[in-house]
N, C-alpha and C positions, 0 to 999 in steps of 0.2 A: 767649182766645185768647190764651196769653201769651207772647211773645216769648223766647226764651230767651239773644239775642243781641242789642242794640242798636249801632246805628255812626252817629257821629255825626262831620260833613265841618265842620272849622271851626264848631262851632254857638255862638261866641261872639264871630267874627271881626269884626263890623259893628254891634259893641254896645260902649256907652262902661264901664267896667272895673264900675263900682255893679253893673250890672245885667247886668255877665258873668258875678260873683258868683255872681247868685240863679239862674240860668240855669243855672250848674253845681250846685250846691249841689240847683234841682228835680230835674235828671237825676237825680246822686248818688244821689238818695233815691227815684226809681222804680226805677231800679235794684236798689239795695237789696228792696223791697218787692216785687221780681217773681222776685226771688232770679237775675237773671240776671247776662250780662258785657256790658262792654262797653268798645268802640273808640274812640278818639276821635282824629281830624287836628286840630294847633296849632300856628300858630308862637306862640304866649302863654308862655313859660316857667312865668308862678302859674298855667296850667291845666292845665300838664305836669306839676307839681309836687302835683297830688294824687290823685296814680293809682302804683301800683304797680310796674307796668314801665313803661319806655320805650322808644322804639326811635328811637333818630333817624336822618334821611336827608339825606350831606351828599354833593354831587357824584352823586346818582343813586345815588347804592351806600346801602341800609338797615343801620346799625348791629347788633350783637348786643343786647340787652335786656340794661338796665340796674335792675334793683331798688331803689325809692327810696324811701326809710324816713324824709320830712322835705320841708325847704320848699329847692326851686330857685330858684339864682339867679345872675346874670351878672355877674361881676368889671368891670375896664376895658379889661382884654386880651381880652374875649368868652370867659374860660374859666369854664366852671359847677360850682358847686358844692351843696353837700346841706347843710340845717343844721336841726336839732329834733330834734323823733323822735314824729312825728303818725303813728296808726293809720291806716294805709289796708289800703280793702280788696284781697283776692287777685286777685278776681272785676274787676278792669279795667285796660286796656291804654292808653297814649296812643300815638302817631307824631305826635312835633314832627318839620318840618319848614323 
């Protein structure tokens, strides 16, 4: 049985940065191999930046999805910006909470 959708709730939440990147690399590789979609919830903007669509939750409200095509970063004021031009799979999405 090959799943068509994978759900991952904070898959890197308790991991150090290096291990978190390895876990995400493997998760995204598996999704591509399966031809599946994945939905990931995370608090980590580095993880969120690896996905094509990002929904944010604030004050109990879910935002309209944003299409990302680069690296997500926070500045000193807490604003979020996207830089770079990575190719991101359209079959992946993340909920940044």
